[in-house]
C-alpha positions as CSV (number, residue, x, y, z in Angstrom):
1,M,0.0,0.0,0.0
2,P,1.5,3.4,-1.0
3,E,2.1,6.0,1.7
4,R,-0.3,8.9,1.9
5,A,0.9,12.3,0.8
6,A,1.4,14.9,3.5
7,P,-1.4,17.5,3.9
8,P,-0.7,20.8,2.2
9,A,1.0,23.3,4.4
10,L,0.3,27.0,4.6
11,P,3.0,29.2,3.2
12,A,5.0,31.3,5.6
13,S,3.5,34.6,6.6
14,T,5.0,37.6,4.9
15,R,5.3,41.2,6.2
16,Q,2.8,42.3,3.6
17,H,0.3,39.7,4.6
18,Q,0.7,40.7,8.3
19,R,0.1,44.4,7.3
20,D,-2.9,43.4,5.3
21,V,-4.4,41.4,8.2
22,A,-3.7,44.3,10.6
23,E,-5.3,46.8,8.2
24,R,-8.4,44.6,7.7
25,D,-8.8,44.1,11.5
26,S,-8.5,47.9,12.0
27,Y,-11.1,48.5,9.3
28,H,-13.5,46.0,10.9
29,R,-13.1,47.6,14.3
30,D,-13.8,51.0,12.9
31,R,-16.9,49.7,11.1
32,E,-18.2,48.0,14.3
33,H,-17.8,51.3,16.1
34,I,-19.8,53.1,13.5
35,E,-22.5,50.4,13.5
36,R,-22.8,50.6,17.3
37,R,-23.2,54.4,17.1
38,R,-25.9,54.0,14.4
39,Q,-27.8,51.4,16.5
40,L,-27.7,53.7,19.5
41,R,-28.9,56.7,17.5
42,G,-31.7,54.6,16.0
43,L,-32.8,53.4,19.4
44,L,-32.8,57.0,20.8
45,I,-34.8,58.2,17.9
46,L,-37.3,55.4,18.3
47,A,-37.6,56.1,22.0
48,L,-38.3,59.8,21.3
49,I,-40.9,58.9,18.7
50,V,-42.7,56.6,21.2
51,I,-42.6,59.3,23.9
52,A,-44.0,61.9,21.5
53,I,-46.8,59.6,20.3
54,S,-47.7,58.7,23.9
55,I,-47.8,62.4,25.0
56,A,-49.9,63.2,21.9
57,R,-52.4,60.4,22.6
58,A,-52.7,61.3,26.3
59,G,-52.9,65.0,25.7
60,L,-50.5,67.6,26.9
61,A,-52.8,68.8,29.7
62,R,-52.9,65.3,31.2
63,V,-49.2,64.7,31.0
64,F,-48.2,68.2,32.2
65,P,-50.9,69.6,34.5
66,P,-50.9,73.4,35.0
67,T,-48.7,73.3,38.1
68,W,-46.5,70.3,37.3
69,W,-43.3,72.1,38.1
70,H,-44.4,72.7,41.7
71,L,-44.1,68.9,42.4
72,W,-40.3,69.1,42.6
């Protein structure tokens, strides 16, 4: 029975490849940061819309009675 061939080996890493990997990782970190900011901004906008609709449905007079600032 003939011997099996050795599995293919990965070529040695070069400086250019290491720079490419570092650049790609940096790009992905930057994009993740931007995505987190967009998600947070979207959630805040959604919360403001929900609050505005709730106040509009309840009526401004019910949400803020005439002397509401005296309660503090």
